[in-house]
DRENVEX-333005 format. One record per residue (C-alpha): x, y, z. Coordinates in steps of 0.02 Angstrom, whole numbers. Example, Ala and Ser with C-alpha at 12.3 -4.5 7.8 and 13.67 -1.06 7.14 Angstrom:
<pts>
px,py,pz
615,-225,390
684,-53,357
</pts>
This chain:
<pts>
px,py,pz
135,150,1235
51,30,1357
105,137,1507
29,289,1424
-137,200,1395
-142,142,1577
-105,318,1636
-246,391,1534
-374,262,1589
-413,338,1763
-432,512,1687
-553,447,1558
-656,361,1692
-663,519,1797
-729,612,1646
-864,481,1621
-786,412,1463
-738,235,1421
-557,220,1364
-541,172,1183
-487,-7,1152
-334,-1,1039
-377,-176,979
-541,-109,909
-509,52,813
-655,149,742
-681,92,562
-628,217,430
-660,212,243
-526,304,144
-568,411,-7
-409,510,-43
-259,408,-100
-94,434,-8
51,519,-99
169,388,-168
354,429,-191
414,438,-370
537,297,-334
391,177,-315
377,119,-496
309,-35,-580
369,-193,-496
363,-121,-319
287,-202,-164
141,-131,-64
133,-171,122
-44,-146,186
-96,-169,369
-257,-69,383
-377,-134,515
-563,-95,527
-589,-243,644
-473,-323,772
-302,-239,768
-151,-344,811
-63,-207,908
58,-332,984
143,-382,822
104,-248,691
242,-123,733
376,-259,730
304,-365,591
282,-215,476
465,-169,502
524,-348,469
414,-366,315
474,-198,249
653,-260,264
611,-421,173
517,-325,39
657,-199,12
777,-342,-17
668,-392,-166
609,-225,-237
558,-49,-190
422,-54,-57
286,64,3
189,45,167
19,121,201
-145,93,294
-241,202,171
-355,90,67
-380,226,-63
-215,168,-139
-320,28,-213
-364,120,-372
-329,90,-558
-199,229,-563
-88,174,-418
-103,-16,-412
-8,-43,-576
149,19,-486
147,-140,-380
184,-321,-422
145,-387,-247
28,-332,-108
67,-397,67
-88,-398,177
-15,-398,352
-157,-444,471
-273,-323,380
-447,-349,451
-626,-292,429
-724,-208,290
-582,-108,215
-631,-58,39
-763,42,-50
-847,-46,-198
-732,45,-319
-578,-6,-217
-636,-187,-212
-656,-186,-401
-485,-109,-429
-404,-239,-314
-494,-385,-396
-453,-325,-572
-269,-302,-522
-256,-479,-453
-344,-558,-601
-224,-468,-717
-76,-551,-632
-46,-460,-467
27,-560,-323
-46,-564,-147
39,-623,12
-94,-629,150
-34,-656,327
-124,-712,486
-278,-606,520
-297,-563,335
-388,-730,333
-488,-712,494
-661,-698,412
-687,-516,459
-690,-477,273
-832,-597,237
-939,-451,180
-837,-462,20
-868,-641,-42
-740,-633,-183
-600,-598,-59
-654,-727,70
-701,-867,-48
-586,-842,-196
-431,-754,-131
-420,-838,41
-526,-989,1
-567,-1049,177
-684,-1001,318
-598,-960,484
-690,-1029,636
-577,-983,782
-419,-1015,881
-380,-1079,1056
-408,-955,1196
-366,-933,1379
-211,-1025,1439
-201,-1115,1272
-205,-956,1169
-21,-965,1118
52,-1140,1102
196,-1225,1014
141,-1341,875
227,-1449,745
213,-1393,565
217,-1524,428
278,-1475,256
164,-1555,128
249,-1484,-27
437,-1470,7
462,-1452,-181
360,-1291,-191
460,-1129,-208
368,-1049,-61
436,-1185,54
614,-1182,-13
741,-1182,129
610,-1204,266
682,-1335,383
608,-1463,501
575,-1489,641
478,-1326,650
380,-1303,812
339,-1117,827
231,-1040,963
80,-955,886
-107,-926,887
-167,-1073,785
-313,-1040,668
-441,-1173,624
-553,-1172,472
-726,-1241,438
-661,-1365,311
-492,-1410,238
-435,-1277,117
-423,-1394,-31
-549,-1319,-150
-512,-1306,-335
-367,-1187,-363
-289,-1218,-192
-120,-1299,-161
-88,-1340,22
95,-1315,67
97,-1348,255
-18,-1421,387
-24,-1430,576
2,-1588,676
-148,-1575,794
-72,-1706,909
65,-1580,951
-51,-1447,1028
-225,-1426,1103
-350,-1357,975
-507,-1398,1080
-645,-1511,1017
-741,-1377,923
-585,-1318,831
-507,-1485,792
-489,-1521,606
-406,-1690,626
-266,-1755,517
-296,-1624,382
-266,-1450,456
-196,-1334,319
-100,-1183,383
-7,-1119,227
-75,-1129,50
-81,-1047,-120
-225,-1000,-233
-251,-926,-405
-373,-790,-458
-364,-761,-643
-178,-741,-678
-145,-684,-501
-50,-789,-375
-100,-786,-192
-9,-855,-40
-99,-867,127
-10,-907,291
-108,-916,453
51,-896,557
105,-731,633
9,-680,789
160,-642,898
302,-519,865
425,-662,889
350,-754,740
433,-628,625
604,-662,700
589,-847,656
713,-887,516
591,-1011,438
450,-886,434
558,-747,363
615,-867,227
436,-918,190
379,-736,174
525,-693,60
489,-846,-46
305,-799,-54
345,-624,-115
455,-693,-254
335,-833,-306
181,-723,-311
261,-605,-438
348,-718,-565
340,-589,-704
458,-473,-610
586,-611,-576
618,-547,-400
771,-616,-314
741,-609,-127
886,-671,-20
852,-821,91
</pts>
């Protein structure tokens, strides 16, 4: 794919056009829901990676495939980037929605309402990496109540991707079951404006800032949450800031965490996801 883009670039310049940046797709608002196979019944899992802001082209093809495999081990899954699936008719088919680096203003007002109502009624959300990058701040309920923390940036330049030590704060929590230490993955480390410890938040893992270089403006000190849970009504939400690189989704600890998060966020369905 990259070779094809490079090959097209000179032609576009000759024609007086600027090549499109695949990291910045043109925003699209969906109005017609995608067809959903009949096999996708109540208790299924929706994998959603639509991007109306920065698109993580490096990891999305691989991470979507890995997540689909993890999801299928728990229940029937359906993948789409069509936000019109967020409607009162289709959402009841799903017990869990996995937001895989979904970014930007994605939903119409009606779709936002359908999503919020579904979560409050007991739907589970597993939000990964850029799903918490602040590009959805135009919808305060999502940013403040579902994610619960304000993203302020990540290291750039030579320090963009670094190994860092993860500390498990709640080893007793089901989402962290089987996650082993030491865990020092290489990733793009998000920082937040304040520790994500507001009411309704349970921090599961933090970063050891002495193990990497966050820069002065991004340093959070001894309390740097990186994985946490929240509640919205009866809905359970897991947010993990990990997952910028394709390799992150080959990490046994991270796969285990995602599988655990799927199962924990939908307790009513009693999903049994293999470790």
